[in-house]
VOLOTI-674031 format. One line per field, with one value per residue: residue number from 1; residue in one letter; chain; x, y, z of N, C-alpha, C, O in turn. Coordinates in pm, 1 decimal. Example, Ala and Ser with C-alpha at 12.3 -4.5 7.8 and 13.67 -1.06 7.14 Angstrom:
<recs>
nr [1;2]
rest [a;s]
kette [A;A]
nu [1319.0;1285.0]
nv [-569.0;-225.0]
nw [780.0;708.0]
cau [1230.0;1367.0]
cav [-450.0;-106.0]
caw [780.0;714.0]
cu [1320.0;1290.0]
cv [-330.0;3.0]
cw [780.0;787.0]
ou [1423.6;1340.9]
ov [-331.9;113.8]
ow [846.5;803.9]
</recs>
This chain:
<recs>
nr [1;2;3;4;5;6;7;8;9;10;11;12;13;14;15;16;17;18;19;20;21;22;23;24;25;26;27;28;29;30;31;32;33;34;35;36;37;38;39;40;41;42;43;44;45;46;47;48;49;50;51;52;53;54;55;56;57;58;59;60;61;62;63;64;65;66;67;68;69;70;71;72]
rest [m;g;f;a;d;r;f;d;a;l;n;n;h;v;t;l;f;f;l;r;f;v;g;p;p;s;v;g;s;p;d;g;h;g;r;a;l;s;e;d;e;r;a;r;e;v;e;m;r;q;s;f;e;r;v;t;g;h;d;g;r;p;y;l;v;e;r;p;s;a;d;g]
kette [A;A;A;A;A;A;A;A;A;A;A;A;A;A;A;A;A;A;A;A;A;A;A;A;A;A;A;A;A;A;A;A;A;A;A;A;A;A;A;A;A;A;A;A;A;A;A;A;A;A;A;A;A;A;A;A;A;A;A;A;A;A;A;A;A;A;A;A;A;A;A;A]
nu [85.6;70.6;186.8;-12.6;-244.4;-257.1;-287.9;-539.0;-701.0;-669.4;-774.0;-1041.0;-1115.9;-1092.3;-1277.4;-1519.2;-1524.1;-1561.0;-1808.9;-1988.1;-2034.6;-2080.3;-2237.1;-2357.3;-2240.4;-2398.9;-2551.2;-2702.2;-2788.3;-2723.3;-2873.7;-3078.7;-3416.7;-3521.4;-3709.8;-4029.6;-4322.1;-4484.9;-4822.5;-4881.0;-4696.8;-4787.6;-5043.4;-4969.0;-4839.9;-5053.5;-5212.4;-5039.0;-5019.4;-5280.9;-5306.3;-5114.0;-4969.9;-4750.1;-4554.0;-4390.8;-4149.8;-4052.8;-3782.6;-3739.8;-3730.3;-3889.1;-4155.2;-4364.6;-4709.3;-4975.7;-5289.0;-5603.3;-5848.1;-6141.3;-6340.4;-6370.2]
nv [-116.5;208.0;548.2;728.5;570.3;519.6;779.4;844.1;661.0;754.5;1013.6;950.1;829.4;1043.9;1221.1;1075.9;1073.2;1347.8;1389.2;1286.2;1492.3;1734.6;1676.8;1613.8;1813.4;2121.1;2185.7;2379.8;2729.9;2931.2;3159.1;3140.4;3089.7;2885.5;2738.4;2823.2;2627.7;2402.5;2359.1;2087.3;1976.6;2089.5;1971.1;1702.5;1709.8;1777.1;1549.5;1353.5;1433.7;1389.4;1118.3;986.9;950.2;1094.0;920.5;871.7;644.3;402.5;429.4;691.8;772.8;919.5;801.1;716.4;630.4;472.8;626.2;505.3;402.8;583.3;426.7;202.8]
nw [0.0;-100.7;-35.3;-120.9;-107.4;167.0;261.0;146.0;283.9;546.6;515.6;454.2;694.6;876.9;768.4;801.3;1079.0;1143.9;1023.5;1203.4;1379.2;1239.9;1020.9;680.0;399.3;308.4;5.6;-102.0;-144.1;133.9;188.8;16.3;-88.3;-229.0;-499.3;-641.8;-573.4;-794.2;-919.6;-942.7;-762.0;-524.0;-507.9;-485.3;-237.4;-65.5;-101.8;0.4;270.5;349.3;312.5;462.4;790.1;1023.4;1247.7;1556.3;1647.4;1905.3;1926.6;1870.3;1610.9;1330.7;1121.6;838.7;834.4;676.7;665.4;793.1;556.7;450.9;360.4;509.2]
cau [0.0;154.3;155.9;-141.1;-350.5;-266.4;-344.6;-681.9;-766.1;-671.5;-868.0;-1174.5;-1140.4;-1111.9;-1404.7;-1628.4;-1524.1;-1621.6;-1948.9;-2068.3;-2062.8;-2125.3;-2330.6;-2314.1;-2235.7;-2517.4;-2517.7;-2788.3;-2749.0;-2773.9;-2971.9;-3180.3;-3546.1;-3563.9;-3796.9;-4173.0;-4380.7;-4585.0;-4953.3;-4870.2;-4626.5;-4879.2;-5147.4;-4906.9;-4815.9;-5183.2;-5251.1;-4952.2;-5057.1;-5410.9;-5296.8;-5018.5;-4955.5;-4615.2;-4554.7;-4257.7;-4132.1;-3994.1;-3642.9;-3736.3;-3725.4;-4021.5;-4185.0;-4500.0;-4805.6;-5093.4;-5411.3;-5710.9;-5933.9;-6276.0;-6433.4;-6396.8]
cav [0.0;325.8;666.7;783.8;485.2;542.8;913.3;835.0;590.6;847.1;1120.0;892.5;808.4;1174.9;1273.7;1006.1;1117.8;1480.0;1380.8;1259.3;1616.6;1845.9;1630.7;1629.6;1953.4;2177.5;2225.3;2490.5;2863.0;2950.1;3266.1;3117.0;3038.2;2778.0;2776.6;2815.5;2496.8;2397.5;2310.8;1941.1;1948.4;2123.5;1867.8;1581.1;1732.4;1767.4;1408.3;1279.7;1468.3;1329.6;973.0;931.1;1015.4;1080.2;858.1;858.0;512.1;394.4;472.0;834.3;800.5;935.2;725.6;740.1;520.5;504.5;647.9;413.6;459.0;620.1;324.6;104.0]
caw [0.0;-115.5;44.1;-163.5;-54.4;312.3;278.3;115.7;394.9;660.2;481.8;468.0;837.6;938.4;717.6;869.5;1218.0;1152.5;983.7;1323.1;1451.1;1156.8;919.7;541.7;357.2;245.3;-130.3;-140.8;-101.1;270.2;194.2;-85.6;-42.0;-316.5;-609.4;-612.8;-599.5;-900.5;-874.2;-928.2;-636.8;-414.0;-502.2;-432.7;-94.7;2.3;-104.7;93.9;407.8;378.3;303.2;557.4;920.1;1077.0;1378.9;1614.2;1705.6;2038.5;1919.2;1844.5;1467.6;1269.6;1000.0;789.0;840.8;596.4;744.7;754.4;452.5;496.1;311.9;614.4]
cu [90.0;108.1;19.0;-257.7;-368.9;-327.3;-494.9;-758.4;-776.3;-772.5;-1012.3;-1210.7;-1169.5;-1244.9;-1522.5;-1637.4;-1595.4;-1768.0;-2039.8;-2114.9;-2122.0;-2223.2;-2278.3;-2315.0;-2367.4;-2478.6;-2603.2;-2733.9;-2805.3;-2877.6;-3083.1;-3306.9;-3596.5;-3654.1;-3942.3;-4224.3;-4482.6;-4716.9;-4953.0;-4802.2;-4713.3;-4987.8;-5091.2;-4881.9;-4945.3;-5227.5;-5168.8;-4992.5;-5191.8;-5403.5;-5209.8;-5013.3;-4813.6;-4624.3;-4410.6;-4249.8;-4068.7;-3849.4;-3628.8;-3732.7;-3866.6;-4035.1;-4330.1;-4583.0;-4926.4;-5215.4;-5516.1;-5802.8;-6072.4;-6378.8;-6461.2;-6297.6]
cv [122.5;440.8;723.4;702.0;506.4;679.7;912.0;766.6;681.0;958.5;1070.9;875.6;941.4;1235.3;1207.9;1046.4;1252.5;1479.8;1350.8;1387.4;1726.3;1804.8;1653.1;1777.0;1995.9;2227.8;2341.4;2622.7;2887.6;3061.4;3249.1;3057.6;2924.8;2829.8;2763.2;2675.8;2505.7;2346.5;2158.9;1903.6;1980.7;2016.8;1738.1;1593.0;1719.7;1621.4;1326.0;1306.8;1408.5;1177.7;910.3;1014.2;991.2;1028.9;848.5;723.6;518.9;441.7;620.0;870.8;815.1;846.9;749.5;613.5;563.6;519.2;545.7;480.9;488.0;516.0;218.0;2.1]
cw [0.0;-28.5;8.3;-109.1;95.5;340.6;251.6;228.3;517.1;636.6;497.6;615.2;907.8;894.5;787.8;1016.0;1230.1;1110.0;1101.3;1388.7;1363.8;1048.7;779.8;501.0;294.2;107.3;-178.9;-91.4;38.5;280.6;91.2;-26.8;-129.2;-426.8;-566.3;-649.4;-712.0;-842.7;-856.9;-796.9;-516.1;-397.2;-444.6;-282.1;-14.5;8.9;-6.1;239.4;447.7;382.2;410.8;684.2;970.2;1220.8;1427.8;1684.2;1843.3;2040.7;1887.3;1698.1;1411.4;1146.0;962.9;795.3;759.7;687.0;701.4;652.2;509.2;453.0;415.8;615.4]
ou [174.3;6.9;-57.3;-359.2;-481.4;-408.1;-570.9;-868.2;-879.8;-848.2;-1096.7;-1323.4;-1261.5;-1316.6;-1615.9;-1747.1;-1680.8;-1844.6;-2157.5;-2222.9;-2206.1;-2287.4;-2168.2;-2384.4;-2438.0;-2383.2;-2578.3;-2644.4;-2924.7;-2961.0;-3171.6;-3303.2;-3705.5;-3671.4;-3972.8;-4176.0;-4556.6;-4721.3;-5018.0;-4844.6;-4712.5;-5019.9;-5157.1;-4901.0;-4946.5;-5274.5;-5222.3;-4999.0;-5215.0;-5485.6;-5229.1;-5047.8;-4762.5;-4693.5;-4319.5;-4332.5;-4034.9;-3799.7;-3516.6;-3732.0;-3954.0;-3937.6;-4409.3;-4535.0;-4973.8;-5241.1;-5517.7;-5831.0;-6115.2;-6491.5;-6564.1;-6303.9]
ov [139.4;433.3;762.0;758.7;510.6;694.8;972.6;809.4;684.2;994.1;1144.0;904.2;949.7;1294.0;1276.5;1053.0;1269.7;1563.9;1386.8;1391.5;1803.2;1891.4;1705.1;1857.3;1914.9;2304.4;2395.6;2626.8;2866.8;3059.3;3334.0;2984.5;2872.9;2950.5;2698.9;2613.7;2603.3;2296.8;2107.2;1810.3;1907.4;1977.2;1671.4;1496.5;1658.4;1574.9;1239.0;1214.8;1380.0;1113.9;794.1;1132.4;879.7;1086.9;820.5;692.2;626.7;488.1;669.8;989.1;733.4;821.7;796.7;504.1;676.5;435.4;504.0;600.4;423.7;515.9;150.5;-89.6]
ow [88.1;41.1;96.8;-68.8;145.2;432.2;327.1;264.0;583.8;726.9;549.4;655.4;989.2;975.6;829.5;1071.5;1317.1;1157.0;1098.8;1447.6;1410.3;989.3;761.5;563.4;234.1;93.7;-286.6;-7.1;60.1;371.1;80.4;72.2;-104.8;-443.9;-465.8;-744.1;-723.4;-730.2;-766.1;-728.7;-417.2;-285.1;-364.9;-208.2;92.2;112.8;62.7;321.0;565.2;448.1;446.8;685.1;960.2;1304.4;1349.8;1769.9;1892.2;2143.2;1877.9;1664.2;1440.4;1075.2;1044.5;765.9;772.1;773.5;585.6;661.1;605.1;502.5;410.7;697.3]
</recs>
């Protein structure tokens, strides 16, 4: 294993260590507000919010559960 391989391994190890504390990099503009949502995206968001419910598990992680249908 050459110097470059050892350096890459060390760099990977250090990067993974710091990711524990700072998280992945943000690729968006910090002062940007994003783009406007289209009507299709708004409709999909409304449908998702009506179809699913966010539940927090025993381990503290949130997940989605399908709401019971009104049909019975």
